[in-house]
C-alpha positions as CSV (number, residue, x, y, z in Angstrom):
1,M,0.0,0.0,0.0
2,A,2.8,2.3,0.6
3,E,4.2,2.0,-2.7
4,E,0.9,2.8,-4.2
5,M,0.8,6.0,-2.2
6,M,4.5,7.0,-3.9
7,A,3.1,6.1,-7.5
8,E,1.2,9.4,-7.3
9,D,4.4,11.2,-8.1
10,N,4.3,13.1,-4.9
11,C,7.2,11.3,-3.6
12,I,10.5,13.4,-2.8
13,F,12.8,10.4,-3.8
14,P,14.1,10.1,-7.5
15,K,12.7,7.3,-9.6
16,C,14.7,4.4,-9.9
17,P,16.9,4.4,-13.6
18,S,16.8,0.5,-13.8
19,C,13.0,-0.1,-13.6
20,E,11.4,3.3,-13.9
21,S,8.6,2.3,-11.4
22,G,10.4,2.4,-8.1
23,Y,12.0,5.1,-6.1
24,L,15.6,5.3,-5.0
25,L,15.7,5.5,-1.0
26,P,18.7,6.0,1.1
27,F,20.0,3.2,3.4
28,S,22.9,3.5,6.0
29,Y,26.2,2.2,5.0
30,K,28.9,2.6,7.4
31,E,28.7,6.3,8.9
32,D,27.0,7.9,5.8
33,V,23.4,7.4,5.3
34,F,23.4,8.6,1.9
35,E,26.1,6.4,0.7
36,K,24.2,4.2,-0.9
37,W,20.5,4.2,-2.9
38,K,18.4,1.1,-3.1
39,C,14.9,0.9,-5.5
40,S,11.9,0.2,-3.6
41,K,10.7,-2.3,-6.3
42,C,13.4,-3.8,-8.2
43,G,16.3,-3.5,-5.6
44,H,18.7,-1.7,-8.1
45,T,21.8,-0.3,-5.8
46,I,23.3,3.0,-6.5
47,E,26.6,4.0,-4.8
48,K,27.1,8.1,-4.4
49,R,30.8,8.2,-4.4
50,E,33.1,6.8,-7.1
51,R,35.8,4.5,-6.4
52,R,39.2,5.9,-6.0
53,N,42.1,3.9,-7.5
């Protein structure tokens, strides 16, 4: 039911670029809560930082 409410496009989170129907939600990873984002529908994950060589 919560996903249906977000589908009205009143959600502040960005749409998932993978499935385009879910939303990217931040979840805690180490100290930075916005380090990783995970889709509410398909589980696609995006990392904020680029890896340093």
